[in-house]
C-alpha positions as CSV (number, residue, x, y, z in Angstrom):
1,M,0.3,0.2,-0.1
2,A,3.1,2.3,-0.3
3,P,2.1,3.8,-3.4
4,W,-1.3,4.8,-2.5
5,S,0.4,6.0,1.2
6,L,2.5,8.6,-1.2
7,F,-0.7,9.5,-2.8
8,Y,-2.6,10.6,-0.3
9,G,0.4,11.7,1.8
10,S,1.5,14.3,-1.1
11,F,-2.3,15.6,-1.7
12,F,-2.7,16.6,1.4
13,A,0.8,18.3,1.4
14,I,-1.1,21.0,-1.3
15,Y,-3.6,21.0,1.0
16,G,-2.1,22.4,4.7
17,L,0.1,24.4,2.1
18,W,-3.3,25.9,0.7
19,V,-5.4,25.5,3.3
20,T,-3.6,27.0,6.2
21,F,-2.0,30.0,3.9
22,G,-4.3,30.5,0.7
23,P,-6.9,32.3,2.3
24,A,-4.2,35.0,4.0
25,R,-2.3,35.0,0.8
26,L,-5.7,36.0,-1.2
27,M,-6.4,38.3,0.3
28,Q,-3.0,40.4,0.8
29,S,-2.5,40.4,-3.2
30,S,-5.8,39.9,-4.9
31,P,-8.2,41.4,-1.9
32,N,-11.0,42.4,-5.0
33,W,-11.0,38.9,-6.5
34,A,-10.2,36.8,-3.0
35,A,-13.7,36.1,-2.0
36,A,-15.2,35.3,-5.9
37,S,-11.8,32.7,-6.0
38,L,-12.6,30.8,-2.9
39,A,-16.4,31.1,-4.0
40,L,-15.3,29.3,-7.1
41,S,-13.1,26.7,-5.7
42,S,-15.5,24.4,-4.1
43,L,-17.8,25.1,-6.8
44,V,-16.1,23.5,-8.7
45,Y,-16.4,20.5,-7.7
46,F,-20.2,19.8,-9.1
47,V,-17.7,19.7,-12.4
48,A,-14.8,17.6,-11.6
49,L,-16.5,14.5,-10.1
50,P,-18.9,13.5,-12.9
51,L,-15.7,14.6,-14.8
52,A,-13.9,12.2,-13.5
53,Q,-15.8,9.2,-13.5
54,W,-16.4,10.3,-16.9
55,T,-13.1,9.8,-17.7
56,W,-12.5,6.3,-15.4
57,K,-14.9,5.2,-17.9
58,Y,-14.1,6.9,-21.0
59,F,-10.2,6.0,-20.6
60,G,-9.1,3.7,-17.2
61,F,-8.6,4.0,-14.3
62,T,-5.2,4.6,-14.1
63,T,-5.3,6.7,-17.0
64,A,-7.8,9.3,-15.8
65,L,-6.2,9.3,-12.7
66,G,-3.2,10.4,-14.6
67,I,-4.9,13.6,-16.4
68,W,-6.6,15.1,-13.3
69,A,-2.7,15.3,-11.2
70,L,-1.3,16.4,-14.7
71,L,-3.8,19.7,-14.2
72,T,-3.3,20.2,-11.1
73,V,0.2,20.1,-11.6
74,L,-0.3,22.9,-13.9
75,A,-2.3,25.1,-12.0
76,Y,-1.0,25.0,-8.6
77,S,2.6,26.0,-10.6
78,L,1.5,28.8,-13.2
79,P,1.5,31.7,-10.1
80,L,4.9,30.8,-9.8
81,L,5.3,32.5,-13.2
82,D,2.7,35.5,-12.2
83,A,1.3,36.1,-9.0
84,S,-1.6,37.8,-10.3
85,L,-3.2,34.4,-11.6
86,L,-3.4,33.4,-8.4
87,P,-6.9,33.9,-7.8
88,L,-7.4,32.8,-11.5
89,V,-5.6,29.1,-11.8
90,L,-7.1,28.6,-8.0
91,P,-10.5,27.2,-9.2
92,V,-8.5,25.2,-11.7
93,G,-6.5,23.3,-9.2
94,S,-9.3,23.0,-7.1
95,M,-11.4,21.3,-9.7
96,A,-8.4,18.9,-10.8
97,A,-7.7,18.1,-7.3
98,A,-10.9,17.1,-6.5
99,G,-11.2,15.0,-9.3
100,S,-7.8,13.0,-8.5
101,Y,-9.0,12.7,-5.0
102,G,-12.2,11.9,-5.9
103,L,-11.4,8.6,-8.3
104,A,-9.0,7.3,-6.0
105,E,-10.9,8.0,-2.2
106,T,-14.2,6.6,-3.8
107,Y,-12.2,3.0,-6.0
108,M,-10.5,2.9,-2.2
109,I,-13.4,2.5,-0.2
110,E,-15.8,0.4,-2.8
111,E,-12.8,-2.0,-2.8
112,L,-12.9,-2.0,1.1
113,T,-16.1,-2.3,1.6
114,T,-16.5,-5.0,-0.9
115,Q,-14.3,-7.0,1.2
116,G,-15.7,-6.6,5.1
117,R,-12.8,-4.1,5.5
118,A,-14.7,-0.6,5.2
119,H,-13.1,0.0,9.2
120,E,-9.8,-0.3,7.9
121,F,-10.1,2.8,5.5
122,G,-8.7,5.4,8.4
123,A,-5.8,3.7,9.0
124,S,-4.9,4.2,4.9
125,R,-6.4,7.7,4.7
126,K,-4.3,9.0,7.9
127,W,-1.0,9.7,5.7
128,G,-2.7,12.0,4.2
129,S,-3.4,14.0,7.6
130,L,0.6,13.2,8.3
131,G,1.0,14.9,4.2
132,F,-1.4,18.0,5.9
133,L,0.4,19.3,8.8
134,L,3.8,18.6,7.4
135,A,3.3,20.7,5.0
136,A,1.9,23.1,7.3
137,G,4.1,23.1,10.0
138,F,7.3,23.2,7.6
139,G,5.8,25.6,5.5
140,G,5.3,28.2,8.0
141,M,8.8,28.0,9.1
142,L,9.8,28.6,5.6
143,L,8.1,30.8,4.6
144,D,9.2,33.2,7.7
145,R,12.5,32.2,6.5
146,M,11.6,33.5,2.8
147,G,10.4,36.8,3.8
148,G,6.3,35.6,3.9
149,I,3.0,34.7,2.5
150,S,4.4,36.0,-0.4
151,S,6.7,33.6,-1.3
152,L,3.3,30.7,-1.3
153,E,4.0,30.3,-4.9
154,I,7.1,28.6,-4.3
155,L,6.1,25.9,-2.1
156,L,2.9,25.4,-4.3
157,A,4.7,24.5,-7.3
158,V,7.3,22.7,-4.8
159,V,4.3,20.4,-3.8
160,A,2.3,20.1,-6.7
161,V,4.9,18.4,-8.5
162,G,5.5,16.1,-5.8
163,F,2.3,15.1,-6.3
164,G,2.5,14.8,-9.7
165,L,5.7,12.3,-9.1
166,C,3.9,10.2,-6.4
167,S,0.7,9.8,-8.5
168,L,2.9,8.5,-11.2
169,I,3.9,6.0,-9.1
170,L,0.2,4.9,-8.2
171,M,-0.4,4.4,-11.8
172,R,2.6,2.0,-13.2
173,Y,1.9,-0.2,-9.4
174,E,-1.6,-0.1,-10.3
175,R,-0.4,-0.7,-13.6
176,S,1.9,-4.0,-13.0
177,H,0.1,-5.3,-10.5
178,G,-3.7,-5.6,-11.7
179,V,-6.2,-2.5,-10.6
180,G,-8.3,-4.4,-8.1
181,Q,-6.5,-7.1,-7.5
182,I,-8.6,-8.4,-4.4
183,K,-8.3,-11.7,-2.7
184,L,-11.7,-13.2,-1.9
185,A,-12.2,-13.8,1.3
186,G,-12.1,-16.7,2.8
187,T,-10.7,-18.4,-0.1
188,S,-7.4,-18.4,-1.9
189,S,-8.8,-17.0,-5.5
190,V,-8.4,-14.0,-6.5
191,L,-9.7,-11.5,-9.0
192,N,-8.4,-9.1,-11.1
193,A,-10.7,-5.5,-12.1
194,P,-10.7,-4.2,-15.7
195,D,-9.2,-1.4,-15.9
196,A,-12.2,0.4,-17.3
197,G,-16.3,-0.3,-19.2
198,E,-17.5,1.1,-15.2
199,I,-18.8,4.7,-14.3
200,E,-18.8,3.0,-10.3
201,P,-15.6,2.2,-9.2
202,V,-15.3,-1.7,-10.2
203,T,-16.2,-3.5,-7.1
204,L,-15.9,-7.4,-6.1
205,S,-19.4,-8.3,-6.7
206,A,-19.6,-6.9,-10.4
207,M,-16.5,-9.7,-11.2
208,S,-17.4,-12.8,-9.0
209,G,-20.8,-12.1,-10.2
210,Q,-22.6,-12.1,-7.0
211,S,-24.9,-9.4,-6.0
212,Q,-23.7,-7.0,-3.4
213,E,-26.3,-8.0,-1.0
214,D,-25.3,-11.5,-0.9
215,L,-21.4,-11.0,-0.6
216,L,-22.2,-7.9,2.6
217,A,-24.4,-11.0,3.5
218,A,-22.2,-13.6,3.1
219,H,-19.4,-11.5,5.4
220,S,-22.0,-10.6,8.2
221,V,-22.8,-14.7,8.4
222,R,-19.0,-15.6,8.8
223,E,-18.6,-13.0,10.9
224,S,-21.2,-13.9,14.1
225,Q,-20.5,-18.2,12.8
226,P,-21.2,-20.4,14.4
227,E,-24.5,-19.5,16.0
228,K,-25.9,-15.7,14.9
229,S,-25.7,-12.8,12.3
230,V,-26.7,-9.3,14.1
231,L,-28.4,-6.8,11.5
232,L,-29.3,-3.1,12.7
233,R,-32.6,-2.1,12.0
234,A,-33.7,-0.4,8.5
235,I,-33.6,3.6,9.1
236,P,-36.6,5.6,7.8
237,Q,-35.7,7.5,3.6
238,W,-36.4,10.8,5.2
239,A,-34.4,9.8,8.1
240,L,-31.4,8.9,5.8
241,A,-32.0,12.4,4.0
242,L,-31.4,14.4,7.0
243,A,-28.5,12.4,7.9
244,L,-26.7,13.6,4.8
245,I,-27.6,16.8,5.9
246,G,-26.5,17.0,9.2
247,I,-23.0,15.1,8.1
248,T,-23.2,17.8,5.7
249,F,-23.1,20.9,7.7
250,Q,-20.8,19.5,10.5
251,R,-18.4,19.1,6.5
252,V,-19.4,22.9,6.0
253,A,-18.3,24.0,9.7
254,E,-14.9,21.7,10.1
255,N,-13.6,23.2,6.1
256,Q,-14.2,26.8,6.8
257,S,-12.9,26.5,10.4
258,T,-9.7,25.5,8.8
259,A,-9.6,26.9,6.2
260,W,-9.6,31.2,8.1
261,F,-7.9,29.5,10.8
262,G,-4.2,30.8,9.4
263,A,-5.4,34.0,8.3
264,M,-6.8,34.8,11.8
265,W,-4.0,33.7,13.8
266,M,-2.0,35.7,11.9
267,A,-4.3,38.3,11.4
268,G,-3.4,38.7,15.3
269,G,0.7,39.1,14.9
270,H,1.1,36.0,14.8
271,S,4.3,34.5,12.8
272,A,3.0,32.2,9.9
273,T,5.6,29.6,11.8
274,Q,2.7,29.6,14.6
275,A,0.0,29.2,12.5
276,G,1.9,26.3,10.2
277,L,2.3,24.8,13.8
278,L,-1.0,24.7,15.1
279,S,-2.8,23.8,11.9
280,A,-0.3,20.8,11.9
281,W,-1.0,20.1,15.1
282,A,-4.4,19.8,15.3
283,V,-3.8,17.3,12.0
284,L,-1.8,15.0,13.9
285,A,-4.4,14.9,16.5
286,E,-6.4,13.7,13.3
287,F,-3.5,11.3,12.0
288,F,-3.5,9.4,15.8
289,A,-7.1,9.4,15.7
290,M,-8.0,7.9,12.2
291,G,-5.2,5.1,13.2
292,A,-6.8,4.8,16.5
293,S,-10.1,4.3,15.9
294,T,-9.6,1.6,12.4
295,R,-11.1,-1.3,14.6
296,W,-13.0,0.6,16.9
297,L,-15.4,2.6,14.2
298,E,-16.0,-1.4,13.4
299,R,-18.3,-2.3,16.1
300,A,-19.4,1.7,17.7
301,P,-22.4,2.7,17.3
302,L,-22.1,5.3,14.5
303,Q,-24.5,7.9,15.1
304,R,-23.5,8.2,18.4
305,V,-20.3,8.8,18.0
306,M,-21.4,11.5,15.4
307,F,-23.3,13.2,17.5
308,W,-20.7,13.4,20.2
309,C,-18.3,14.5,17.6
310,C,-20.8,17.6,16.4
311,L,-21.4,18.6,20.0
312,I,-17.5,18.8,21.1
313,S,-16.7,20.4,17.8
314,S,-19.5,23.2,18.2
315,V,-18.0,24.1,21.8
316,R,-14.4,24.6,20.2
317,W,-15.2,26.7,17.4
318,I,-16.9,28.9,19.6
319,L,-14.2,29.3,21.9
320,T,-11.1,29.6,19.2
321,P,-11.2,33.7,18.1
322,S,-11.7,34.1,21.7
323,C,-7.8,32.3,22.6
324,S,-4.5,34.5,21.6
325,S,-1.9,31.9,23.7
326,M,-0.6,29.2,22.0
327,V,-1.3,27.2,24.7
328,C,-5.2,27.4,24.4
329,A,-5.2,27.8,20.4
330,A,-3.3,24.4,20.9
331,A,-5.6,22.8,22.8
332,L,-8.6,23.9,20.5
333,Q,-6.4,22.2,17.6
334,S,-6.7,18.9,19.1
335,V,-10.2,18.8,19.1
336,H,-9.2,18.4,15.4
337,A,-8.9,14.6,16.5
338,L,-12.9,13.9,16.8
339,S,-14.1,17.2,14.4
340,F,-12.6,15.1,11.7
341,G,-10.3,12.4,12.4
342,V,-13.1,10.1,13.4
343,F,-15.8,11.9,12.0
344,Y,-15.1,11.6,8.7
345,P,-14.4,7.6,7.8
346,A,-17.7,7.4,10.6
347,S,-19.7,9.0,8.2
348,L,-18.4,7.5,5.2
349,I,-18.5,4.3,7.0
350,W,-22.1,4.7,8.0
351,I,-23.3,5.8,4.4
352,R,-21.6,3.1,3.1
353,S,-24.0,0.5,5.0
354,H,-27.0,2.2,4.0
355,W,-26.8,3.3,0.5
356,P,-25.2,0.1,-0.4
357,K,-26.6,0.8,-4.0
358,H,-25.8,4.1,-4.8
359,F,-23.4,5.0,-2.6
360,F,-21.4,7.2,-4.6
361,K,-24.3,9.4,-5.5
362,A,-25.0,9.7,-1.5
363,R,-21.2,11.3,-1.2
364,F,-22.0,13.3,-3.9
365,T,-25.0,15.0,-2.6
366,M,-23.0,15.0,0.8
367,E,-19.9,16.5,-0.9
368,G,-22.3,18.7,-3.6
369,G,-23.9,20.0,-0.4
370,Q,-20.8,20.5,1.4
371,R,-18.9,22.7,-1.5
372,A,-22.1,24.8,-2.3
373,L,-21.9,26.4,1.2
374,S,-18.7,26.1,1.6
375,S,-18.8,28.5,-1.5
376,G,-21.5,31.1,-0.1
377,Y,-20.0,30.7,3.6
378,Y,-16.1,31.5,1.5
379,F,-17.6,34.5,-0.2
380,L,-19.5,35.8,3.2
381,A,-16.6,35.5,4.8
382,A,-14.2,37.2,2.3
383,G,-16.3,39.6,1.1
384,S,-18.2,41.0,4.3
385,L,-17.8,39.6,7.6
386,I,-13.8,39.5,7.9
387,P,-13.2,43.1,6.3
388,V,-16.6,44.5,8.4
389,L,-16.3,42.3,11.5
390,G,-13.2,40.1,12.0
391,F,-12.9,36.3,12.5
392,A,-14.7,36.3,15.2
393,P,-18.5,36.1,13.7
394,V,-16.9,33.0,11.2
395,F,-16.5,30.4,13.7
396,E,-19.2,31.5,15.7
397,G,-21.1,30.3,12.2
398,C,-19.5,27.4,12.3
399,G,-19.9,26.5,16.1
400,L,-24.0,27.1,15.0
401,F,-23.4,24.4,11.8
402,A,-21.9,21.7,14.0
403,A,-24.8,22.4,16.9
404,I,-27.1,21.0,13.8
405,G,-25.0,18.8,13.3
406,A,-26.1,17.1,16.4
407,A,-30.0,18.0,16.5
408,V,-30.1,15.9,13.3
409,W,-28.3,12.7,15.4
410,C,-30.9,13.3,18.1
411,L,-33.7,12.3,16.0
412,P,-35.5,9.1,17.4
413,A,-35.4,7.5,14.1
414,F,-31.4,7.2,14.6
415,K,-32.3,5.3,18.0
416,E,-30.0,1.9,17.7
417,K,-31.8,-1.1,17.4
418,R,-29.9,-4.7,16.9
419,I,-32.1,-7.9,15.4
420,V,-30.5,-11.2,16.3
421,T,-31.2,-13.3,14.1
422,A,-30.3,-17.7,14.5
């Protein structure tokens, strides 16, 4: 899995630099265009995922990944030639990054789920957290040595090229080993997935001729043998829709609070080094949380987990603007272990378990809602709230969104109830 670890780590190195220092750099270099550029960087998601899925179907997984990775490298490298291009190429870079990452992550979750190993997603994804924290932590130090965030374009170009190289390594690995090579649980058989022809990621059910329900039921029976199997009570469709809303609101709050923390901290007179270290500290907590929760999430009551993650996150973000010391800020940043490190894999596992046939559509709906709301929030924050009222209302709004997310999981429809069958 080393090529996958490199892919995640290099991808989130770009994200670590951009999220920590990008909004501040945009508002410094192009204040008139910052709000529109940030808003568009979220809205392009609606174009990226359908196009990425189409290129997968037409060209195959590895070629499609290469196309989107190359576009990512070009977009994030162009501002090195002319800093005025930054607000123009940011939406393109965001679209390309969303396409390449969306393909890779959706494929991995589908593959792990069909093997009954969905709970192991966090163990793979945590290497992205490592890439983020290294880029944010060392990026701040480098920027201070290079004269401030005006040198951000240089670092962005370097990490973008690194991502391109890691994508090539992953492509070669998948081609040489057979895309989607999976060992059937409980047997010695190995199935090789084709590299093209499916608009959804190729799954074990498509390769073996079994239905998805048969495979999941068989895995459940194996886990509960020799006596009983355990099923979760069905949840009404309206409740499933509300669950997506609750997850979306928490994700918007996490996205926006992370995006504006570095800018808020530097606006308070602190250095880029401190901003980078605090952002890295948050992701370090996320890194360990994702690794530690791998087995625990397999059997945990996910709706309760997500309720407490949302509630505690709400308190965290409301208190964040009042912290001016490193110790206070670091303590609140540690809560990112719950805000994202536990909540994100738990939410994806929960969605996948309740939409086994329509995981991509459900995930696209949730991610699309997040991007749409984040786009509006970016525009509101950069265009109105921060210039007039400062950063506090931005974080208080994130706290409100997380509180709404927590309220959703209080509904009686989500009360855990297990049905035991002989």
